TORLODO-899037 format. One record per residue: x, y, z of N, C-alpha, C, CB in turn. Coordinates in pm, whole numbers, padded with zeros to 5 digits, always signed. Glycine has a CB too. Layout:
// TORLODO-899037
XYZXYZXYZXYZ ...
// end
This chain:
// TORLODO-899037
-13495+00824-06154-13353+00792-06151-13310+00765-06007-13269+00907-06213 -13237+00658-05988-13197+00619-05853-13100+00720-05793-13133+00481-05855 -13126+00760-05668-13037+00854-05599-12909+00781-05559-13107+00915-05474 -12795+00843-05592-12666+00782-05565-12616+00824-05427-12564+00820-05673 -12557+00732-05358-12506+00759-05224-12387+00856-05232-12463+00627-05154 -12389+00959-05145-12284+01061-05141-12194+01035-05020-12345+01205-05136 -12091+00952-05038-12004+00912-04927-11932+01031-04865-11903+00810-04975 -11885+01123-04951-11801+01231-04898-11879+01326-04807-11740+01310-05013 -12011+01326-04819-12091+01413-04731-12124+01345-04599-12220+01453-04801 -12085+01221-04583-12114+01151-04459-12019+01196-04348-12104+01000-04479 -12054+01167-04226-11980+01216-04110-11854+01132-04086-12069+01214-03985 -11747+01201-04043-11625+01133-04001-11607+01155-03851-11500+01186-04081 -11579+01050-03777-11574+01057-03630-11433+01058-03573-11650+00941-03572 -11331+01079-03654-11194+01080-03603-11151+01214-03544-11099+01042-03714 -11236+01316-03561-11211+01448-03500-11079+01510-03547-11211+01437-03348 -11051+01495-03675-10927+01549-03731-10960+01638-03851-10831+01434-03772 -10955+01769-03834-10973+01859-03949-10854+01847-04044-10991+02005-03902 -10875+01880-04170-10769+01876-04271-10737+02020-04312-10811+01790-04394 -10609+02053-04311-10568+02190-04344-10594+02225-04490-10420+02209-04313 -10555+02134-04579-10578+02156-04721-10614+02024-04788-10454+02219-04788 -10718+02028-04869-10754+01913-04951-10804+01968-05084-10864+01823-04880 -10767+01900-05193-10810+01949-05322-10746+01874-05435-10779+02094-05334 -10712+01947-05541-10654+01886-05660-10526+01961-05695-10755+01888-05780 -10431+01890-05757-10309+01953-05803-10267+01891-05935-10197+01939-05698 -10176+01960-06004-10129+01910-06132-10221+01940-06248-10109+01764-06124 -10321+02029-06229-10407+02070-06340-10328+02159-06436-10532+02145-06288 -10346+02139-06564-10282+02223-06666-10390+02310-06731-10207+02136-06773 -10361+02441-06743-10464+02531-06793-10398+02652-06858-10560+02575-06679 -10456+02705-06967-10399+02824-07031-10407+02946-06938-10473+02854-07162 -10307+03034-06950-10304+03155-06868-10243+03268-06951-10224+03132-06736 -10293+03389-06928-10239+03508-06992-10175+03597-06887-10349+03585-07069 -10053+03644-06913-09981+03729-06819-09934+03853-06893-09860+03653-06754 -09966+03970-06840-09921+04095-06902-09781+04128-06851-10019+04211-06871 -09691+04158-06946-09555+04191-06904-09539+04342-06889-09454+04137-07006 -09422+04384-06844-09398+04524-06811-09408+04614-06934-09263+04541-06746 -09381+04557-07051-09388+04634-07174-09529+04651-07228-09304+04571-07277 -09626+04588-07162-09765+04601-07205-09814+04489-07293-09783+04729-07277 -09726+04398-07332-09768+04284-07414-09827+04174-07325-09650+04229-07496 -09901+04084-07386-09962+03972-07315-09892+03844-07357-10115+03963-07342 -09839+03771-07260-09782+03640-07286-09889+03534-07262-09657+03614-07196 -09904+03445-07358-09996+03333-07343-09913+03208-07318-10088+03316-07471 -09937+03147-07202-09856+03033-07163-09947+02930-07096-09741+03076-07067 -09889+02825-07043-09965+02718-06979-09921+02704-06834-09947+02583-07056 -10015+02704-06743-09986+02697-06600-10018+02558-06546-10064+02805-06524 -09946+02522-06440-09979+02405-06359-10043+02457-06231-09853+02315-06328 -10161+02407-06199-10245+02469-06097-10278+02370-05986-10374+02522-06159 -10275+02421-05861-10323+02347-05744-10434+02428-05679-10206+02320-05642 -10542+02359-05641-10657+02422-05577-10690+02343-05451-10780+02428-05673 -10711+02415-05339-10738+02344-05213-10823+02430-05121-10605+02306-05142 -10893+02362-05029-10968+02427-04921-10943+02350-04792-11121+02434-04954 -10983+02410-04680-10980+02336-04555-11102+02246-04545-10974+02433-04435 -11094+02144-04461-11207+02053-04443-11231+02032-04294-11180+01916-04514 -11350+02070-04246-11381+02050-04103-11373+01903-04064-11520+02105-04071 -11353+01880-03935-11330+01744-03884-11448+01651-03909-11300+01748-03737 -11568+01706-03912-11685+01617-03920-11719+01573-04063-11806+01685-03860 -11652+01634-04166-11678+01592-04303-11581+01482-04344-11667+01712-04399 -11633+01380-04413-11549+01269-04457-11462+01309-04576-11636+01149-04493 -11517+01387-04667-11442+01425-04786-11494+01554-04846-11448+01316-04889 -11422+01604-04945-11463+01724-05016-11516+01686-05154-11346+01825-05027 -11565+01783-05227-11621+01759-05360-11514+01793-05464-11752+01843-05383 -11436+01696-05507-11324+01722-05595-11366+01782-05728-11248+01594-05620 -11480+01743-05781-11521+01794-05913-11548+01944-05910-11646+01720-05961 -11584+01997-05792-11616+02139-05784-11492+02227-05803-11681+02171-05649 -11375+02177-05770-11253+02253-05796-11235+02274-05946-11130+02180-05737 -11253+02167-06021-11236+02176-06166-11346+02262-06227-11236+02036-06230 -11468+02250-06175-11578+02334-06222-11548+02481-06200-11709+02296-06152 -11495+02514-06084-11462+02653-06054-11357+02707-06150-11411+02667-05909 -11257+02625-06182-11152+02667-06274-11210+02692-06413-11041+02561-06281 -11291+02600-06463-11344+02613-06598-11454+02718-06608-11396+02481-06646 -11507+02761-06495-11609+02866-06497-11552+02999-06543-11671+02881-06360 -11419+03011-06543-11355+03136-06585-11323+03137-06734-11229+03159-06506 -11381+03046-06809-11359+03043-06952-11238+02960-06989-11344+03183-07006 -11188+02983-07110-11081+02900-07162-10942+02947-07128-11093+02892-07306 -10930+03056-07048-10798+03109-07017-10806+03194-06891-10741+03192-07135 -10707+03180-06802-10700+03260-06681-10615+03384-06705-10644+03179-06565 -10648+03492-06633-10559+03608-06625-10544+03644-06477-10613+03730-06708 -10472+03753-06447-10446+03788-06308-10575+03812-06231-10356+03911-06300 -10673+03876-06295-10798+03906-06225-10874+03779-06188-10886+03995-06312 -10881+03684-06281-10951+03559-06250-10874+03475-06150-10975+03479-06379 -10740+03485-06152-10659+03414-06053-10692+03463-05913-10509+03433-06081 -10707+03595-05896-10736+03652-05765-10878+03622-05719-10715+03802-05768 -10972+03606-05813-11111+03578-05775-11137+03430-05752-11205+03630-05881 -11050+03344-05805-11070+03199-05794-11075+03149-05650-10961+03128-05867 -10989+03194-05559-10999+03145-05420-11133+03179-05354-10886+03204-05337 -11187+03298-05383-11317+03335-05326-11427+03245-05380-11351+03482-05356 -11417+03208-05506-11516+03119-05564-11510+02980-05501-11496+03109-05715 -11390+02934-05469-11376+02804-05402-11443+02806-05265-11228+02766-05388 -11428+02917-05192-11493+02929-05061-11643+02911-05075-11462+03064-04996 -11701+02973-05176-11845+02967-05195-11891+02829-05241-11888+03072-05296 -11823+02773-05339-11865+02645-05395-11849+02529-05297-11786+02616-05521 -11749+02538-05207-11719+02426-05119-11751+02457-04973-11574+02388-05132 -11814+02572-04948-11860+02609-04813-11746+02593-04712-11980+02521-04771 -11631+02656-04742-11511+02642-04661-11475+02774-04594-11395+02593-04746 -11382+02766-04501-11334+02885-04431-11204+02939-04488-11316+02854-04284 -11131+02856-04562-11002+02898-04616-10977+02825-04748-10886+02871-04514 -10924+02899-04846-10892+02837-04974-10751+02878-05015-10995+02878-05082 -10689+02795-05098-10551+02818-05142-10540+02781-05289-10449+02736-05056 -10482+02874-05366-10461+02852-05509-10314+02878-05541-10554+02944-05596 -10251+02786-05611-10112+02803-05657-10108+02780-05807-10015+02705-05582 -10048+02876-05878-10042+02871-06024-09897+02894-06066-10138+02976-06089 -09837+02799-06134-09698+02810-06177-09690+02799-06329-09610+02701-06109 -09608+02886-06389-09603+02892-06534-09467+02943-06580-09715+02982-06589 -09425+02909-06703-09302+02966-06760-09329+03107-06811-09248+02876-06873 -09234+03197-06780-09241+03336-06823-09116+03367-06903-09256+03434-06700 -09131+03432-07018-09018+03452-07109-08977+03599-07115-09054+03401-07248 -08846+03622-07112-08790+03754-07131-08697+03754-07252-08715+03800-07005 -08702+03862-07327-08610+03880-07437-08480+03937-07383-08671+03973-07546 -08370+03864-07400-08240+03904-07346-08147+03943-07462-08176+03790-07261 -08081+04057-07447-07988+04107-07548-07845+04076-07506-08007+04258-07571 -07770+04007-07588-07631+03974-07559-07550+04102-07541-07570+03885-07671 -07455+04104-07446-07391+04229-07405-07303+04297-07510-07310+04203-07286 -07248+04225-07605-07158+04286-07704-07218+04279-07845-07021+04216-07701 -07258+04161-07887-07309+04144-08023-07449+04200-08042-07309+03998-08060 -07523+04212-07933-07660+04260-07941-07758+04157-07992-07665+04379-08029 -07716+04033-08005-07806+03926-08047-07916+03906-07942-07728+03795-08071 -08036+03877-07988-08151+03866-07898-08200+03722-07894-08266+03960-07943 -08226+03674-07775-08284+03541-07755-08378+03542-07635-08173+03436-07737 -08469+03448-07633-08564+03436-07522-08508+03347-07412-08698+03381-07572 -08525+03389-07287-08486+03309-07172-08609+03286-07087-08373+03378-07089 -08629+03163-07042-08749+03130-06965-08719+03126-06815-08806+02996-07010 -08817+03169-06737-08812+03167-06591-08942+03104-06541-08792+03312-06532 -08935+03030-06432-09056+02978-06370-09110+03082-06271-09028+02842-06298 -09240+03105-06278-09307+03201-06190-09425+03131-06121-09356+03327-06269 -09444+03162-05993-09557+03103-05919-09634+03213-05846-09507+02996-05818 -09767+03210-05862-09858+03294-05784-09927+03203-05682-09963+03368-05876 -09928+03245-05556-10002+03173-05452-10097+03271-05383-09905+03108-05348 -10224+03234-05381-10326+03319-05320-10401+03237-05216-10424+03376-05427 -10408+03290-05095-10486+03225-04988-10591+03324-04939-10394+03179-04870 -10715+03277-04929-10827+03362-04891-10906+03295-04779-10919+03391-05012 -10955+03376-04685-11040+03324-04577-11181+03379-04591-10981+03361-04439 -11274+03311-04526-11413+03356-04528-11430+03491-04462-11503+03254-04460 -11335+03529-04376-11341+03659-04309-11295+03772-04401-11256+03657-04183 -11246+03737-04520-11205+03839-04616-11056+03864-04624-11272+03964-04584 -10976+03789-04549-10831+03805-04555-10777+03747-04685-10763+03737-04433 -10682+03817-04746-10619+03772-04870-10469+03779-04855-10666+03857-04992 -10401+03670-04888-10254+03666-04886-10207+03629-05025-10201+03563-04778 -10120+03714-05082-10072+03693-05219-09920+03691-05219-10126+03804-05315 -09861+03580-05265-09716+03565-05270-09675+03539-05415-09668+03448-05177 -09577+03615-05462-09519+03595-05595-09381+03533-05580-09511+03730-05675 -09354+03429-05656-09224+03363-05654-09168+03359-05795-09235+03220-05596 -09040+03397-05807-08968+03381-05935-08851+03287-05912-08919+03519-05990 -08825+03200-06009-08712+03108-06005-08613+03150-06113-08758+02960-06025 -08500+03204-06069-08409+03274-06161-08276+03200-06170-08386+03419-06114 -08240+03148-06287-08107+03088-06304-08002+03198-06318-08105+02994-06428 -07888+03179-06253-07780+03278-06256-07646+03207-06266-07785+03368-06129 -07539+03286-06287-07403+03234-06283-07334+03288-06158-07324+03274-06411 -07257+03201-06091-07180+03243-05974-07036+03194-05989-07243+03188-05843 -06942+03275-05942-06801+03240-05944-06747+03244-05802-06720+03336-06037 -06670+03142-05765-06627+03124-05627-06517+03223-05589-06579+02980-05605 -06538+03309-05488-06434+03403-05445-06310+03333-05392-06489+03494-05339 -06327+03222-05322-06212+03149-05267-06126+03091-05379-06260+03036-05174 -06191+03032-05478-06118+02975-05591-06040+03083-05664-06215+02904-05687 -06099+03199-05683-06029+03310-05750-05909+03356-05669-06125+03428-05772 -05924+03361-05536-05817+03411-05450-05696+03318-05445-05870+03433-05310 -05718+03188-05458-05607+03094-05437-05550+03037-05567-05653+02981-05351 -05615+03067-05680-05574+03005-05806-05485+03099-05888-05697+02964-05889 -05382+03043-05949-05297+03122-06040-05368+03150-06172-05165+03049-06065 -05456+03059-06212-05527+03073-06338-05673+03037-06318-05463+02985-06448 -05761+03131-06347-05904+03105-06346-05963+03089-06208-05933+02985-06425 -06089+03046-06206-06164+03019-06084-06285+02936-06121-06206+03152-06012 -06324+02845-06034-06439+02761-06070-06569+02840-06059-06446+02635-05981 -06656+02815-06153-06785+02884-06156-06893+02784-06192-06785+03002-06256 -07017+02821-06171-07127+02729-06191-07256+02806-06213-07141+02634-06072 -07356+02732-06258-07491+02786-06266-07559+02765-06132-07573+02720-06382 -07640+02862-06093-07718+02850-05970-07864+02881-05998-07664+02944-05862 -07949+02849-05902-08091+02879-05914-08136+02950-05788-08174+02749-05937 -08192+03068-05805-08246+03146-05694-08397+03139-05697-08197+03294-05700 -08457+03095-05587-08602+03093-05572-08639+03206-05478-08653+02953-05519 -08706+03306-05529-08727+03433-05460-08876+03460-05447-08656+03549-05536 -08925+03465-05324-09067+03488-05297-09085+03619-05222-09127+03372-05217 -09191+03694-05258-09216+03821-05192-09365+03841-05167-09161+03937-05276 -09392+03917-05063-09521+03984-05045-09496+04132-05062-09585+03951-04905 -09588+04202-05127-09567+04343-05157-09695+04421-05128-09523+04362-05304 -09677+04544-05080-09793+04629-05050-09859+04682-05176-09751+04745-04961 -09789+04676-05289-09844+04718-05418-09802+04615-05522-09795+04860-05457 -09873+04610-05636-09832+04516-05742-09688+04540-05783-09925+04530-05864 -09619+04431-05813-09478+04438-05850-09457+04354-05976-09385+04388-05733 -09382+04408-06070-09362+04339-06198-09270+04219-06182-09304+04435-06301 -09303+04113-06253-09218+03994-06254-09077+04031-06301-09279+03885-06345 -09068+04116-06403-08938+04155-06458-08851+04225-06353-08957+04247-06577 -08913+04303-06264-08836+04375-06162-08778+04278-06059-08924+04479-06092 -08854+04174-06025-08804+04074-05932-08688+03995-05994-08916+03979-05888 -08703+03960-06121-08596+03887-06189-08470+03972-06195-08640+03847-06331 -08486+04100-06230-08370+04190-06240-08300+04207-06106-08413+04326-06294 -08376+04214-05998-08317+04226-05865-08227+04107-05834-08428+04239-05758 -08273+03988-05869-08193+03868-05844-08070+03866-05934-08278+03741-05868 -08088+03897-06060-07974+03889-06154-07864+03988-06118-08022+03915-06297 -07900+04104-06064-07798+04201-06022-07720+04152-05900-07862+04334-05991 -07772+04053-05831-07711+04004-05708-07613+03890-05732-07817+03958-05613 -07606+03841-05854-07522+03726-05887-07391+03773-05950-07595+03630-05983 -07305+03678-05985-07182+03712-06056-07213+03761-06196-07087+03593-06061 -07311+03697-06260-07352+03736-06395-07488+03676-06424-07247+03691-06501 -07567+03744-06505-07694+03688-06549-07671+03590-06663-07791+03799-06591 -07774+03512-06695-07765+03415-06804-07831+03470-06930-07830+03282-06763 -07792+03414-07043-07846+03449-07174-07872+03320-07251-07750+03544-07253 -07965+03326-07345-07989+03208-07428-07904+03208-07554-08135+03200-07466 -07861+03328-07600-07785+03338-07724-07662+03424-07701-07872+03397-07838 -07544+03364-07717-07417+03435-07701-07323+03401-07816-07350+03401-07566 -07261+03503-07874-07151+03482-07969-07019+03484-07891-07152+03593-08082 -06906+03461-07962-06779+03452-07891-06745+03579-07813-06667+03422-07989 -06773+03695-07874-06743+03821-07804-06828+03835-07678-06767+03942-07898 -06949+03782-07681-07036+03787-07564-06988+03690-07457-07181+03755-07603 -06944+03571-07501-06894+03473-07406-06774+03528-07330-06855+03344-07479 -06685+03599-07401-06572+03663-07334-06621+03766-07232-06479+03732-07438 -06720+03845-07270-06769+03951-07181-06833+03895-07055-06869+04039-07255 -06917+03792-07069-06987+03741-06950-06891+03661-06861-07106+03652-06992 -06792+03594-06922-06692+03523-06843-06612+03621-06758-06598+03442-06934 -06572+03730-06818-06494+03829-06744-06580+03903-06642-06432+03928-06841 -06707+03925-06675-06797+03990-06579-06812+03904-06454-06934+04016-06643 -06830+03774-06473-06841+03684-06358-06712+03683-06278-06876+03542-06404 -06597+03684-06347-06468+03682-06279-06448+03808-06195-06353+03669-06381 -06501+03919-06242-06488+04046-06169-06589+04059-06055-06505+04162-06265 -06688+03969-06050-06794+03978-05947-06814+03843-05878-06927+04025-06011 -06712+03791-05809-06727+03660-05745-06824+03667-05628-06590+03609-05696 -06908+03565-05612-07000+03557-05497-07011+03413-05448-07140+03613-05535 -07003+03394-05318-07043+03268-05256-07195+03258-05261-06990+03257-05109 -07248+03140-05234-07393+03126-05223-07445+03213-05108-07432+02979-05202 -07361+03231-05005-07399+03318-04893-07410+03464-04938-07298+03306-04779 -07314+03506-05024-07319+03642-05078-07445+03663-05161-07194+03672-05163 -07478+03561-05238-07592+03572-05329-07721+03599-05253-07606+03444-05412 -07750+03519-05149-07875+03542-05075-07871+03673-04998-07902+03425-04980 -07753+03710-04947-07742+03837-04876-07761+03956-04971-07606+03848-04805 -07710+03945-05091-07730+04052-05189-07878+04070-05221-07651+04021-05317 -07947+03959-05244-08090+03967-05274-08167+04022-05153-08146+03828-05314 -08130+03976-05033-08197+04022-04912-08177+04171-04891-08147+03946-04791 -08056+04221-04913-08028+04363-04895-08109+04447-04993-07879+04392-04914 -08116+04403-05116-08195+04477-05215-08343+04470-05184-08168+04423-05355 -08389+04357-05128-08529+04344-05090-08565+04442-04979-08560+04200-05047 -08476+04453-04881-08502+04543-04769-08506+04689-04814-08394+04525-04662 -08435+04720-04920-08433+04857-04972-08547+04884-05070-08300+04885-05040 -08619+04780-05112-08728+04796-05208-08850+04851-05135-08761+04661-05280 -08907+04962-05179-09006+05033-05096-09136+04958-05068-09040+05160-05160 -09178+04866-05156-09310+04804-05136-09303+04660-05087-09386+04807-05265 -09184+04600-05081-09172+04461-05037-09185+04454-04886-09037+04400-05083 -09284+04380-04838-09310+04370-04693-09258+04240-04633-09459+04381-04667 -09230+04141-04718-09176+04012-04671-09104+03948-04789-09289+03918-04615 -08999+03873-04759-08931+03800-04865-08871+03672-04811-08822+03887-04930 -08851+03578-04902-08775+03457-04876-08689+03431-04998-08868+03335-04846 -08557+03426-04978-08466+03402-05088-08386+03276-05061-08371+03524-05109 -08390+03185-05157-08322+03056-05146-08233+03039-05269-08425+02937-05135 -08106+03008-05247-08013+02991-05358-07949+02853-05351-07905+03101-05357 -07936+02790-05466-07868+02661-05477-07769+02669-05592-07970+02544-05498 -07642+02648-05562-07538+02645-05665-07509+02501-05705-07409+02715-05614 -07515+02473-05834-07487+02340-05886-07336+02330-05909-07568+02311-06018 -07265+02292-05805-07120+02302-05799-07051+02229-05916-07070+02246-05668 -06948+02293-05972-06878+02235-06087-06760+02148-06046-06830+02345-06178 -06709+02158-05922-06595+02076-05880-06629+01988-05760-06474+02165-05847 -06757+01981-05723-06802+01894-05615-06918+01807-05664-06845+01977-05489 -06938+01697-05599-07053+01613-05629-07168+01643-05532-07014+01465-05621 -07180+01769-05496-07291+01815-05413-07315+01962-05445-07261+01795-05260 -07424+02016-05396-07460+02155-05423-07443+02240-05298-07604+02164-05473 -07417+02368-05318-07413+02464-05208-07549+02532-05197-07299+02570-05228 -07590+02565-05074-07727+02607-05051-07732+02710-04939-07817+02487-05017 -07820+02811-04954-07840+02911-04848-07980+02968-04861-07733+03024-04855 -08035+03016-04750-08169+03076-04751-08179+03183-04645-08277+02968-04728 -08248+03291-04675-08283+03396-04580-08432+03425-04593-08199+03526-04605 -08499+03431-04481-08642+03467-04481-08666+03567-04368-08733+03341-04464 -08725+03679-04400-08754+03778-04297-08849+03885-04353-08623+03843-04244 -08907+03961-04262-08985+04076-04301-08889+04187-04341-09078+04121-04187 -08917+04252-04454-08829+04359-04500-08839+04479-04407-08863+04400-04643 -08727+04545-04384-08721+04665-04301-08762+04784-04385-08578+04686-04241 -08882+04838-04359-08934+04948-04437-08909+05083-04371-09080+04930-04460 -08833+05085-04261-08807+05211-04192-08707+05297-04268-08756+05184-04051 
// end
């Protein structure tokens, strides 16, 4: 059989190393254990990458997919954490990066009627590993919330404008932390949390709850940041909030990123 030329293994003379090269947009089954002990089976979108030294022309793209499928027909947290180390070995690299994003569902109980419905949140795990054995693990939750404008409430004779917002909250933690706990921390920081199923009595309750707890987008990120700093195991956080304004043709936005004060 004729030997095929391997272009990607040939030398590159531009003297430019690449920070990350790999594949993204892979879809793959994943299992996630929730705080109640049940297992959610969902579908993740996955990115896999490694560094590439300056003298290599290209990487072996098929090996990323091989590494993913070597873990069987479904990923769990343990295989997610081992996948970056496997990429280092298969691609002879010094640093690898894996990002896995998936929908996570919580059962939400309406505040008055007690009706139950599922609400979905986007969750992302990012793991970076080096050949020296360093591991960096970041968990991100994307939490939709309701916010009511304090200024509008203060100046209006009737009502106040309110809107849906999205909080993107990333943490590093010294110990494992439940996805549900991160979501709850964000929801407590808003004017009101969201629900998928509300009857009229519930709609009245959540409307009034938001009215009683007005927050600017600045308040929202500060509330999350304050709670993060008080959380005993969170060592770093980044909180980003975007309000989809109901009376403007633009969005309000704020972000705080810092190491949590564990003193």
